[in-house]
Each structure stands twice: as C-alpha cells, then as structure tokens.
PASE-101753 format. One record per residue: x, y, z of N, C-alpha, C in turn. Coordinates in Angstrom, 2 decimals, padded with zeros to 5 digits, m for minus. Layout:
<zases>
n_u = X	n_v = Y	n_w = Z	ca_u = X	ca_v = Y	ca_w = Z	c_u = X	c_v = Y	c_w = Z
...
</zases>
This chain:
<zases>
n_u = 000.85	n_v = m001.18	n_w = 000.00	ca_u = 000.00	ca_v = 000.00	ca_w = 000.00	c_u = 000.89	c_v = 001.24	c_w = 000.00
n_u = 000.53	n_v = 002.19	n_w = m000.81	ca_u = 001.26	ca_v = 003.44	ca_w = m000.87	c_u = 000.61	c_v = 004.52	c_w = m000.02
n_u = m000.58	n_v = 004.26	n_w = 000.45	ca_u = m001.32	ca_v = 005.28	ca_w = 001.19	c_u = m001.65	c_v = 004.78	c_w = 002.59
n_u = m001.56	n_v = 005.67	n_w = 003.58	ca_u = m001.92	ca_v = 005.24	ca_w = 004.94	c_u = m003.41	c_v = 004.94	c_w = 005.03
n_u = m003.77	n_v = 004.00	n_w = 005.89	ca_u = m005.18	ca_v = 003.63	ca_w = 006.04	c_u = m005.42	c_v = 003.13	c_w = 007.46
n_u = m006.68	n_v = 003.14	n_w = 007.85	ca_u = m007.11	ca_v = 002.56	ca_w = 009.11	c_u = m008.07	c_v = 001.43	c_w = 008.82
n_u = m008.04	n_v = 000.40	n_w = 009.63	ca_u = m009.01	ca_v = m000.67	ca_w = 009.54	c_u = m010.18	c_v = m000.28	c_w = 010.43
n_u = m011.37	n_v = m000.19	n_w = 009.82	ca_u = m012.56	ca_v = 000.28	ca_w = 010.53	c_u = m013.61	c_v = m000.82	c_w = 010.54
n_u = m014.28	n_v = m000.97	n_w = 011.67	ca_u = m015.34	ca_v = m001.96	ca_w = 011.80	c_u = m016.50	c_v = m001.36	c_w = 012.58
n_u = m017.69	n_v = m001.86	n_w = 012.33	ca_u = m018.84	ca_v = m001.45	ca_w = 013.13	c_u = m019.28	c_v = m002.58	c_w = 014.07
n_u = m018.41	n_v = m003.56	n_w = 014.23	ca_u = m018.69	ca_v = m004.70	ca_w = 015.13	c_u = m017.73	c_v = m004.66	c_w = 016.32
n_u = m018.28	n_v = m004.62	n_w = 017.50	ca_u = m017.46	ca_v = m004.57	ca_w = 018.71	c_u = m016.60	c_v = m005.83	c_w = 018.83
n_u = m017.07	n_v = m006.93	n_w = 018.27	ca_u = m016.31	ca_v = m008.17	ca_w = 018.31	c_u = m014.97	c_v = m008.04	c_w = 017.59
n_u = m014.85	n_v = m007.08	n_w = 016.67	ca_u = m013.63	ca_v = m006.88	ca_w = 015.88	c_u = m012.66	c_v = m005.90	c_w = 016.51
n_u = m012.91	n_v = m005.45	n_w = 017.72	ca_u = m012.11	ca_v = m004.37	ca_w = 018.32	c_u = m010.62	c_v = m004.71	c_w = 018.39
n_u = m010.27	n_v = m005.98	n_w = 018.54	ca_u = m008.86	ca_v = m006.36	ca_w = 018.62	c_u = m008.17	c_v = m006.29	c_w = 017.26
n_u = m008.94	n_v = m006.43	n_w = 016.18	ca_u = m008.37	ca_v = m006.42	ca_w = 014.82	c_u = m008.49	c_v = m005.07	c_w = 014.13
n_u = m009.40	n_v = m004.24	n_w = 014.57	ca_u = m009.65	ca_v = m002.96	ca_w = 013.90	c_u = m008.91	c_v = m001.83	c_w = 014.60
n_u = m008.54	n_v = m000.83	n_w = 013.83	ca_u = m007.97	ca_v = 000.38	ca_w = 014.42	c_u = m009.07	c_v = 001.22	c_w = 015.04
n_u = m010.21	n_v = 001.24	n_w = 014.39	ca_u = m011.31	ca_v = 002.11	ca_w = 014.77	c_u = m012.61	c_v = 001.31	c_w = 014.73
n_u = m013.35	n_v = 001.33	n_w = 015.83	ca_u = m014.61	ca_v = 000.62	ca_w = 015.91	c_u = m015.73	c_v = 001.65	c_w = 016.09
n_u = m016.72	n_v = 001.59	n_w = 015.20	ca_u = m017.85	ca_v = 002.50	ca_w = 015.27	c_u = m018.83	c_v = 001.97	c_w = 016.31
n_u = m019.17	n_v = 002.81	n_w = 017.28	ca_u = m020.11	ca_v = 002.44	ca_w = 018.34	c_u = m021.47	c_v = 003.01	c_w = 017.96
n_u = m022.37	n_v = 002.12	n_w = 017.55	ca_u = m023.70	ca_v = 002.56	ca_w = 017.11	c_u = m024.60	c_v = 002.94	c_w = 018.28
n_u = m024.65	n_v = 002.11	n_w = 019.30	ca_u = m025.53	ca_v = 002.34	ca_w = 020.44	c_u = m024.78	c_v = 001.94	c_w = 021.70
n_u = m024.17	n_v = 002.92	n_w = 022.35	ca_u = m023.36	ca_v = 002.64	ca_w = 023.53	c_u = m024.19	c_v = 002.03	c_w = 024.64
n_u = m025.44	n_v = 002.45	n_w = 024.77	ca_u = m026.31	ca_v = 001.92	ca_w = 025.81	c_u = m026.43	c_v = 000.40	c_w = 025.73
n_u = m026.63	n_v = m000.12	n_w = 024.53	ca_u = m026.77	ca_v = m001.56	ca_w = 024.33	c_u = m025.42	c_v = m002.27	c_w = 024.38
n_u = m024.36	n_v = m001.60	n_w = 023.91	ca_u = m023.06	ca_v = m002.24	ca_w = 023.77	c_u = m022.14	c_v = m002.04	c_w = 024.97
n_u = m022.60	n_v = m001.33	n_w = 025.98	ca_u = m021.76	ca_v = m000.92	ca_w = 027.10	c_u = m020.97	c_v = m002.08	c_w = 027.71
n_u = m021.63	n_v = m003.12	n_w = 028.14	ca_u = m020.95	ca_v = m004.21	ca_w = 028.85	c_u = m020.00	c_v = m004.97	c_w = 027.94
n_u = m020.43	n_v = m005.24	n_w = 026.71	ca_u = m019.58	ca_v = m005.94	ca_w = 025.76	c_u = m018.33	c_v = m005.11	c_w = 025.46
n_u = m018.53	n_v = m003.81	n_w = 025.32	ca_u = m017.41	ca_v = m002.91	ca_w = 025.02	c_u = m016.43	c_v = m002.84	c_w = 026.19
n_u = m016.94	n_v = m002.76	n_w = 027.41	ca_u = m016.07	ca_v = m002.70	ca_w = 028.58	c_u = m015.20	c_v = m003.94	c_w = 028.71
n_u = m015.72	n_v = m005.09	n_w = 028.29	ca_u = m014.95	ca_v = m006.33	ca_w = 028.37	c_u = m013.88	c_v = m006.43	c_w = 027.28
n_u = m014.13	n_v = m005.82	n_w = 026.13	ca_u = m013.26	ca_v = m006.01	ca_w = 024.98	c_u = m012.31	c_v = m004.86	c_w = 024.68
n_u = m012.57	n_v = m003.68	n_w = 025.20	ca_u = m011.77	ca_v = m002.51	ca_w = 024.84	c_u = m010.32	c_v = m002.70	c_w = 025.26
n_u = m009.41	n_v = m002.24	n_w = 024.40	ca_u = m007.98	ca_v = m002.39	ca_w = 024.65	c_u = m007.30	c_v = m001.04	c_w = 024.50
n_u = m006.21	n_v = m000.87	n_w = 025.21	ca_u = m005.43	ca_v = 000.36	ca_w = 025.09	c_u = m005.02	c_v = 000.57	c_w = 023.64
n_u = m005.12	n_v = 001.79	n_w = 023.19	ca_u = m004.73	ca_v = 002.14	ca_w = 021.83	c_u = m005.84	c_v = 002.02	c_w = 020.80
n_u = m006.94	n_v = 001.38	n_w = 021.17	ca_u = m008.05	ca_v = 001.25	ca_w = 020.23	c_u = m008.72	c_v = 002.60	c_w = 020.00
n_u = m009.41	n_v = 002.72	n_w = 018.89	ca_u = m010.19	ca_v = 003.91	ca_w = 018.60	c_u = m011.66	c_v = 003.57	c_w = 018.61
n_u = m012.46	n_v = 004.38	n_w = 019.30	ca_u = m013.90	ca_v = 004.19	ca_w = 019.34	c_u = m014.56	c_v = 005.42	c_w = 018.73
n_u = m015.38	n_v = 005.20	n_w = 017.72	ca_u = m015.99	ca_v = 006.31	ca_w = 016.99	c_u = m017.49	c_v = 006.40	c_w = 017.25
n_u = m017.95	n_v = 007.62	n_w = 017.48	ca_u = m019.38	ca_v = 007.92	ca_w = 017.51	c_u = m019.63	c_v = 008.92	c_w = 016.39
n_u = m020.80	n_v = 008.80	n_w = 015.78	ca_u = m021.12	ca_v = 009.63	ca_w = 014.64	c_u = m022.28	c_v = 010.57	c_w = 014.95
n_u = m022.07	n_v = 011.84	n_w = 014.65	ca_u = m023.06	ca_v = 012.87	ca_w = 014.91	c_u = m024.33	c_v = 012.62	c_w = 014.09
n_u = m024.19	n_v = 011.97	n_w = 012.95	ca_u = m025.36	ca_v = 011.71	ca_w = 012.10	c_u = m026.45	c_v = 010.95	c_w = 012.85
n_u = m026.06	n_v = 010.14	n_w = 013.84	ca_u = m027.04	ca_v = 009.43	ca_w = 014.65	c_u = m027.91	c_v = 010.42	c_w = 015.43
n_u = m027.28	n_v = 011.42	n_w = 015.99	ca_u = m027.99	ca_v = 012.37	ca_w = 016.86	c_u = m028.79	c_v = 013.39	c_w = 016.08
n_u = m028.43	n_v = 013.62	n_w = 014.84	ca_u = m029.11	ca_v = 014.66	ca_w = 014.05	c_u = m030.59	c_v = 014.38	c_w = 013.85
n_u = m030.96	n_v = 013.13	n_w = 013.80	ca_u = m032.36	ca_v = 012.76	ca_w = 013.55	c_u = m033.16	c_v = 012.58	c_w = 014.84
n_u = m032.54	n_v = 012.82	n_w = 015.99	ca_u = m033.19	ca_v = 012.58	ca_w = 017.28	c_u = m033.96	c_v = 013.80	c_w = 017.76
n_u = m034.95	n_v = 013.53	n_w = 018.62	ca_u = m035.62	ca_v = 014.63	ca_w = 019.30	c_u = m034.74	c_v = 015.06	c_w = 020.48
n_u = m035.16	n_v = 016.10	n_w = 021.18	ca_u = m034.34	ca_v = 016.66	ca_w = 022.25	c_u = m034.00	c_v = 015.67	c_w = 023.35
n_u = m034.96	n_v = 014.87	n_w = 023.78	ca_u = m034.73	ca_v = 013.91	ca_w = 024.86	c_u = m033.72	c_v = 012.84	c_w = 024.44
n_u = m033.88	n_v = 012.32	n_w = 023.24	ca_u = m032.97	ca_v = 011.29	ca_w = 022.74	c_u = m031.57	c_v = 011.87	c_w = 022.50
n_u = m031.50	n_v = 013.12	n_w = 022.02	ca_u = m030.20	ca_v = 013.75	ca_w = 021.81	c_u = m029.47	c_v = 013.97	c_w = 023.13
n_u = m030.21	n_v = 014.36	n_w = 024.17	ca_u = m029.59	ca_v = 014.53	ca_w = 025.49	c_u = m029.05	c_v = 013.19	c_w = 026.00
n_u = m029.78	n_v = 012.12	n_w = 025.78	ca_u = m029.33	ca_v = 010.79	ca_w = 026.18	c_u = m028.08	c_v = 010.41	c_w = 025.39
n_u = m028.05	n_v = 010.75	n_w = 024.09	ca_u = m026.89	ca_v = 010.46	ca_w = 023.25	c_u = m025.66	c_v = 011.19	c_w = 023.78
n_u = m025.82	n_v = 012.47	n_w = 024.16	ca_u = m024.70	ca_v = 013.24	ca_w = 024.71	c_u = m024.20	c_v = 012.61	c_w = 026.00
n_u = m025.12	n_v = 012.17	n_w = 026.85	ca_u = m024.73	ca_v = 011.51	ca_w = 028.10	c_u = m023.95	c_v = 010.22	c_w = 027.80
n_u = m024.35	n_v = 009.50	n_w = 026.77	ca_u = m023.63	ca_v = 008.28	ca_w = 026.40	c_u = m022.25	c_v = 008.60	c_w = 025.84
n_u = m022.12	n_v = 009.68	n_w = 025.08	ca_u = m020.81	ca_v = 010.09	ca_w = 024.58	c_u = m019.91	c_v = 010.47	c_w = 025.75
n_u = m020.46	n_v = 011.16	n_w = 026.75	ca_u = m019.67	ca_v = 011.51	ca_w = 027.94	c_u = m019.19	c_v = 010.25	c_w = 028.65
n_u = m020.05	n_v = 009.26	n_w = 028.78	ca_u = m019.68	ca_v = 008.00	ca_w = 029.44	c_u = m018.63	c_v = 007.25	c_w = 028.60
n_u = m018.80	n_v = 007.26	n_w = 027.30	ca_u = m017.82	ca_v = 006.61	ca_w = 026.42	c_u = m016.47	c_v = 007.30	c_w = 026.51
n_u = m016.47	n_v = 008.63	n_w = 026.62	ca_u = m015.23	ca_v = 009.38	ca_w = 026.79	c_u = m014.53	c_v = 008.98	c_w = 028.09
n_u = m015.28	n_v = 008.85	n_w = 029.18	ca_u = m014.68	ca_v = 008.41	ca_w = 030.45	c_u = m014.09	c_v = 007.00	c_w = 030.31
n_u = m014.81	n_v = 006.11	n_w = 029.62	ca_u = m014.29	ca_v = 004.76	ca_w = 029.40	c_u = m012.99	c_v = 004.81	c_w = 028.60
n_u = m012.96	n_v = 005.66	n_w = 027.57	ca_u = m011.74	ca_v = 005.79	ca_w = 026.76	c_u = m010.57	c_v = 006.28	c_w = 027.60
n_u = m010.81	n_v = 007.21	n_w = 028.48	ca_u = m009.72	ca_v = 007.71	ca_w = 029.35	c_u = m009.21	c_v = 006.60	c_w = 030.27
n_u = m010.13	n_v = 005.84	n_w = 030.85	ca_u = m009.73	ca_v = 004.75	ca_w = 031.75	c_u = m008.98	c_v = 003.65	c_w = 031.00
n_u = m009.41	n_v = 003.35	n_w = 029.79	ca_u = m008.82	ca_v = 002.24	ca_w = 029.03	c_u = m007.66	c_v = 002.69	c_w = 028.14
n_u = m007.34	n_v = 003.99	n_w = 028.16	ca_u = m006.27	ca_v = 004.55	ca_w = 027.34	c_u = m006.50	c_v = 004.28	c_w = 025.86
n_u = m007.72	n_v = 004.53	n_w = 025.42	ca_u = m008.01	ca_v = 004.44	ca_w = 024.00	c_u = m008.52	c_v = 005.80	c_w = 023.52
n_u = m008.79	n_v = 005.94	n_w = 022.23	ca_u = m009.11	ca_v = 007.23	ca_w = 021.64	c_u = m010.58	c_v = 007.30	c_w = 021.23
n_u = m011.27	n_v = 008.32	n_w = 021.71	ca_u = m012.62	ca_v = 008.60	ca_w = 021.25	c_u = m012.53	c_v = 009.46	c_w = 020.00
n_u = m013.26	n_v = 009.06	n_w = 018.97	ca_u = m013.31	ca_v = 009.81	ca_w = 017.72	c_u = m014.76	c_v = 010.21	c_w = 017.51
n_u = m015.00	n_v = 011.51	n_w = 017.38	ca_u = m016.34	ca_v = 012.00	ca_w = 017.07	c_u = m016.30	c_v = 012.47	c_w = 015.62
n_u = m017.11	n_v = 011.85	n_w = 014.79	ca_u = m017.12	ca_v = 012.21	ca_w = 013.37	c_u = m018.53	c_v = 012.62	c_w = 012.97
n_u = m018.63	n_v = 013.22	n_w = 011.81	ca_u = m019.95	ca_v = 013.64	ca_w = 011.32	c_u = m020.77	c_v = 012.43	c_w = 010.90
n_u = m020.12	n_v = 011.39	n_w = 010.44	ca_u = m020.85	ca_v = 010.24	ca_w = 009.90	c_u = m021.49	c_v = 010.59	c_w = 008.57
n_u = m020.99	n_v = 011.64	n_w = 007.93	ca_u = m021.59	ca_v = 012.15	ca_w = 006.70	c_u = m021.49	c_v = 011.14	c_w = 005.56
n_u = m022.57	n_v = 011.05	n_w = 004.81	ca_u = m022.58	ca_v = 010.24	ca_w = 003.60	c_u = m022.69	c_v = 011.11	c_w = 002.35
n_u = m022.78	n_v = 012.42	n_w = 002.57	ca_u = m022.83	ca_v = 013.37	ca_w = 001.46	c_u = m022.32	c_v = 014.72	c_w = 001.98
n_u = m021.91	n_v = 015.62	n_w = 001.08	ca_u = m021.42	ca_v = 016.93	ca_w = 001.53	c_u = m022.45	c_v = 017.71	c_w = 002.35
n_u = m023.72	n_v = 017.54	n_w = 002.05	ca_u = m024.74	ca_v = 018.29	ca_w = 002.79	c_u = m024.95	c_v = 017.79	c_w = 004.21
n_u = m024.45	n_v = 016.61	n_w = 004.54	ca_u = m024.61	ca_v = 016.11	ca_w = 005.90	c_u = m023.34	c_v = 016.24	c_w = 006.74
n_u = m022.36	n_v = 016.96	n_w = 006.21	ca_u = m021.12	ca_v = 017.18	ca_w = 006.97	c_u = m021.38	c_v = 018.13	c_w = 008.14
n_u = m020.52	n_v = 018.07	n_w = 009.14	ca_u = m020.63	ca_v = 018.91	ca_w = 010.33	c_u = m019.39	c_v = 019.79	c_w = 010.38
n_u = m019.58	n_v = 021.07	n_w = 010.63	ca_u = m018.44	ca_v = 022.00	ca_w = 010.65	c_u = m017.56	c_v = 021.78	c_w = 011.87
n_u = m016.34	n_v = 022.26	n_w = 011.77	ca_u = m015.40	ca_v = 022.18	ca_w = 012.89	c_u = m015.92	c_v = 022.89	c_w = 014.12
n_u = m016.54	n_v = 024.04	n_w = 013.93	ca_u = m017.09	ca_v = 024.78	ca_w = 015.08	c_u = m018.18	c_v = 023.99	c_w = 015.78
n_u = m019.02	n_v = 023.32	n_w = 015.01	ca_u = m020.07	ca_v = 022.50	ca_w = 015.62	c_u = m019.47	c_v = 021.33	c_w = 016.38
n_u = m018.44	n_v = 020.70	n_w = 015.80	ca_u = m017.78	ca_v = 019.60	ca_w = 016.50	c_u = m017.13	c_v = 020.10	c_w = 017.79
n_u = m016.51	n_v = 021.28	n_w = 017.74	ca_u = m015.92	ca_v = 021.86	ca_w = 018.96	c_u = m016.98	c_v = 022.11	c_w = 020.01
n_u = m018.13	n_v = 022.65	n_w = 019.61	ca_u = m019.22	ca_v = 022.90	ca_w = 020.55	c_u = m019.72	c_v = 021.60	c_w = 021.16
n_u = m019.82	n_v = 020.56	n_w = 020.35	ca_u = m020.25	ca_v = 019.26	ca_w = 020.84	c_u = m019.23	c_v = 018.68	c_w = 021.82
n_u = m017.95	n_v = 018.82	n_w = 021.50	ca_u = m016.91	ca_v = 018.35	ca_w = 022.41	c_u = m017.02	c_v = 019.05	c_w = 023.76
n_u = m017.20	n_v = 020.36	n_w = 023.74	ca_u = m017.35	ca_v = 021.12	ca_w = 024.99	c_u = m018.58	c_v = 020.67	c_w = 025.76
n_u = m019.68	n_v = 020.45	n_w = 025.05	ca_u = m020.92	ca_v = 020.00	ca_w = 025.70	c_u = m020.73	c_v = 018.64	c_w = 026.37
n_u = m019.85	n_v = 017.83	n_w = 025.80	ca_u = m019.58	ca_v = 016.50	ca_w = 026.35	c_u = m018.45	c_v = 016.51	c_w = 027.39
n_u = m017.97	n_v = 017.71	n_w = 027.74	ca_u = m016.96	ca_v = 017.82	ca_w = 028.80	c_u = m015.53	c_v = 017.68	c_w = 028.33
n_u = m015.29	n_v = 017.85	n_w = 027.04	ca_u = m013.94	ca_v = 017.72	ca_w = 026.50	c_u = m013.43	c_v = 019.09	c_w = 026.04
n_u = m012.14	n_v = 019.29	n_w = 026.20	ca_u = m011.53	ca_v = 020.52	ca_w = 025.67	c_u = m011.14	c_v = 020.26	c_w = 024.22
n_u = m011.73	n_v = 021.02	n_w = 023.28	ca_u = m011.49	ca_v = 020.75	ca_w = 021.86	c_u = m010.01	c_v = 020.73	c_w = 021.46
n_u = m009.23	n_v = 021.71	n_w = 021.87	ca_u = m007.82	ca_v = 021.75	ca_w = 021.47	c_u = m007.08	c_v = 020.49	c_w = 021.94
n_u = m007.35	n_v = 020.08	n_w = 023.16	ca_u = m006.71	ca_v = 018.88	ca_w = 023.68	c_u = m007.18	c_v = 017.63	c_w = 022.93
n_u = m008.48	n_v = 017.56	n_w = 022.66	ca_u = m009.04	ca_v = 016.41	ca_w = 021.94	c_u = m008.39	c_v = 016.28	c_w = 020.56
n_u = m008.31	n_v = 017.39	n_w = 019.82	ca_u = m007.74	ca_v = 017.32	ca_w = 018.47	c_u = m006.26	c_v = 016.95	c_w = 018.52
n_u = m005.53	n_v = 017.44	n_w = 019.50	ca_u = m004.11	ca_v = 017.10	ca_w = 019.64	c_u = m003.95	c_v = 015.61	c_w = 019.96
n_u = m004.77	n_v = 015.09	n_w = 020.86	ca_u = m004.71	ca_v = 013.66	ca_w = 021.20	c_u = m005.09	c_v = 012.81	c_w = 019.99
n_u = m006.09	n_v = 013.26	n_w = 019.23	ca_u = m006.52	ca_v = 012.52	ca_w = 018.05	c_u = m005.40	c_v = 012.50	c_w = 017.00
n_u = m004.72	n_v = 013.60	n_w = 016.84	ca_u = m003.61	ca_v = 013.66	ca_w = 015.89	c_u = m002.50	c_v = 012.68	c_w = 016.29
n_u = m002.16	n_v = 012.67	n_w = 017.58	ca_u = m001.15	ca_v = 011.73	ca_w = 018.06	c_u = m001.56	c_v = 010.29	c_w = 017.89
n_u = m002.84	n_v = 010.00	n_w = 018.16	ca_u = m003.34	ca_v = 008.64	ca_w = 018.00	c_u = m003.27	c_v = 008.22	c_w = 016.53
n_u = m003.71	n_v = 009.11	n_w = 015.64	ca_u = m003.66	ca_v = 008.79	ca_w = 014.21	c_u = m002.23	c_v = 008.52	c_w = 013.75
n_u = m001.31	n_v = 009.35	n_w = 014.16	ca_u = 000.09	ca_v = 009.14	ca_w = 013.77	c_u = 000.60	c_v = 007.80	c_w = 014.29
n_u = 000.24	n_v = 007.44	n_w = 015.52	ca_u = 000.71	ca_v = 006.17	ca_w = 016.06	c_u = 000.09	c_v = 004.98	c_w = 015.33
n_u = m001.20	n_v = 005.06	n_w = 014.99	ca_u = m001.86	ca_v = 003.96	ca_w = 014.29	c_u = m001.35	c_v = 003.83	c_w = 012.86
n_u = m001.21	n_v = 004.96	n_w = 012.18	ca_u = m000.75	ca_v = 004.91	ca_w = 010.79	c_u = 000.72	c_v = 004.55	c_w = 010.72
n_u = 001.48	n_v = 004.85	n_w = 011.74	ca_u = 002.90	ca_v = 004.52	ca_w = 011.78	c_u = 003.14	c_v = 003.02	c_w = 011.87
n_u = 002.13	n_v = 002.27	n_w = 012.29	ca_u = 002.25	ca_v = 000.82	ca_w = 012.37	c_u = 002.15	c_v = 000.15	c_w = 011.01
n_u = 001.60	n_v = 000.82	n_w = 010.05	ca_u = 001.39	ca_v = 000.24	ca_w = 008.73	c_u = 002.70	c_v = 000.20	c_w = 007.95
n_u = 002.95	n_v = m000.91	n_w = 007.33	ca_u = 004.14	ca_v = m001.07	ca_w = 006.51	c_u = 003.77	c_v = m000.69	c_w = 005.08
n_u = 004.50	n_v = 000.24	n_w = 004.51	ca_u = 004.23	ca_v = 000.62	ca_w = 003.12	c_u = 005.28	c_v = 000.01	c_w = 002.20
n_u = 004.85	n_v = m000.30	n_w = 001.04	ca_u = 005.74	ca_v = m000.92	ca_w = 000.05	c_u = 006.02	c_v = 000.06	c_w = m001.06
</zases>
C-alpha cells in the first residue's frame, strides 16, 4: 500500500483487529465494550445518529458520549467523534464539533491534539511498500 489507512469496523467483536470501531448504540453495547476494549483502540461515535433525534434522545446520546469518553480515558483508548456524513450536505463543521466536544466535557484543542497523536501512532504501524 502506498497510502496510509485505518481498519474500521462497526462490530465490537472486531475491536482487537480494527484500528477504529464505530459504536452505534453505547447503551446496548456498554458491557460488551467494557470487556473487549484495549489500550490504543479507537472508538468512533457519529453525529449523524444524533441529528435525527428529538431533544430527549439527543440529550441521552450526549450523556452516552460523555460516558464513552470516560471509558476511553480509563482504558487509554481514543474517542473519535465524526460527522458520519454520507454526502457533503450532511457534513458537520469544525465549530459545531468543537461545541459538541465542549458540551460532552472535553476541551477541543486537547481532543484534536490527542486525536492527531493517535492517528500518527496507528498509521505509523502500517508497513508501506
């Protein structure tokens, strides 16, 4: 491979083999995730899930992101918050992501710096030919 890449999965069972695991519903996956999470893993939540929710469900989603962030800190893994966009019109701006990070109790500058370091470490493991 000439280009850096990450192995991504939406199955928690693949957490040991994937660089990044998409967490669809933390409430349902909580116990399974706590048993399988490993240091250095990446756990992704997508804003696209919350965009279609009403206020009560969105508040619950934010609480779950906060809990997932605490789990990531304890397990020394990386939380990734992405837009989950499937088209340009569903993308989320950097300012909105920063506001969401703050709402979830994270400092945006620190989060982006940690994410950059995590990406460099994961991509550095790949052997290029």
